[in-house]
C-alpha positions in Angstrom: 33.4 31.4 139.9 34.7 33.7 142.7 38.2 32.4 142.1 38.0 33.3 138.4 36.8 36.8 139.2 39.6 37.3 141.8 42.2 36.1 139.3 40.9 38.4 136.5 40.8 41.3 138.9 44.4 40.5 140.0 45.6 40.3 136.5 44.1 43.6 135.5 45.3 45.3 138.6 48.8 44.1 137.9 48.7 45.2 134.2 47.5 48.7 134.9 49.7 49.3 137.9 52.8 48.8 135.8 52.2 51.7 133.5 55.4 53.6 132.8 55.2 57.4 133.0 57.0 59.1 130.2 58.0 62.7 130.8 60.1 63.5 127.7 60.1 66.7 125.8 58.7 66.5 122.3 61.5 66.8 119.8 60.2 67.2 116.2 62.2 65.9 113.2 62.8 69.1 111.3 64.1 68.8 107.7 65.5 72.2 107.3 68.5 73.1 109.4 66.6 75.8 111.3 63.1 75.9 112.7 61.0 78.5 110.9 57.9 80.5 111.7 55.8 78.5 109.2 56.0 74.8 109.4 54.6 72.1 107.2 53.7 69.3 109.6 52.9 65.7 108.7 51.7 63.1 111.2 51.9 59.5 110.3 51.3 56.1 111.9 53.8 53.3 112.4 52.6 51.4 109.3 52.5 53.7 106.3 50.7 53.2 103.0 51.8 54.4 99.5 49.8 57.5 99.7 51.2 58.4 103.2 54.7 58.0 101.9 53.9 60.1 98.8 52.5 62.9 101.0 55.9 63.1 102.7 57.9 62.9 99.5 55.8 65.4 97.6 55.7 67.8 100.5 59.5 67.8 100.8 59.9 68.3 97.0 57.4 71.3 97.1 59.2 73.2 99.9 62.8 72.3 98.8 64.8 75.4 98.6 62.3 77.5 100.5 64.1 78.5 103.7 60.9 80.3 105.0 59.2 77.0 105.8 60.4 73.8 107.5 59.0 70.2 107.2 58.3 68.5 110.5 57.4 64.8 110.8 55.7 63.2 113.8 54.8 59.5 114.4 51.4 59.6 116.2 52.0 56.1 117.5 55.0 57.3 119.5 54.1 58.2 123.0 56.5 61.1 123.1 54.5 62.8 120.3 51.1 62.5 122.1 50.9 66.1 123.2 51.6 67.6 119.8 49.2 65.1 118.1 46.5 66.1 120.6 47.1 69.8 119.9 46.5 69.1 116.2 43.8 66.4 116.9 45.9 64.0 114.7 45.2 60.3 115.1 46.6 59.1 111.8 48.2 60.4 108.6 47.5 64.1 108.3 49.1 67.3 106.9 49.0 70.8 108.4 50.5 74.2 107.9 51.4 75.8 111.3 52.5 79.3 112.1 54.5 79.2 115.4 54.2 82.9 115.9 50.4 83.3 115.5 49.5 79.6 116.3 47.4 79.5 113.2 46.7 76.0 111.8 45.5 75.0 108.4 44.4 71.4 107.8 45.6 70.1 104.4 44.8 66.5 105.0 41.9 66.2 102.6 43.8 67.9 99.8 46.8 65.7 100.5 44.9 62.4 100.2 43.0 63.6 97.2 46.1 64.2 95.1 49.2 62.5 96.6 48.7 59.0 95.2 48.0 59.6 91.5 48.3 63.4 90.9 51.7 64.5 92.2 52.0 67.7 90.2 48.5 68.7 91.2 49.4 68.0 94.9 52.5 70.3 94.6 50.5 73.1 92.9 47.8 73.0 95.5 50.3 72.8 98.4 52.3 75.8 97.0 49.0 77.7 96.7 48.0 76.9 100.3 51.5 77.9 101.5 51.3 81.3 99.7 47.9 82.0 101.0 48.8 80.9 104.6 51.7 83.4 104.9 
């Protein structure tokens, strides 16, 4: 019994002592060529469902041609995005408006999931309304 406990302890010690420290600057994927004051930020996980993919597609379509807002995409499963995900308290697919000047954040996740799968036009209308009110 003692031998088993010692072996388990040794295995756990070895596993946790080999943790790699990652000190890399967070670099967002920005769709527009320049970063803007107002950003539409989507977080996603590694495995994305139809609704998650639609949120990205419809968001990009909604802001296309609007140089005042940029689309930023983060994978929350990627360690290098941990800080920004923590800032927004994002653990899975979510959608936010963010003002880099005032640091204001508007959570649009509920609206996004409500309309993205089956009501694309309603999604776009609601998102455009939220963007207009946010500025």
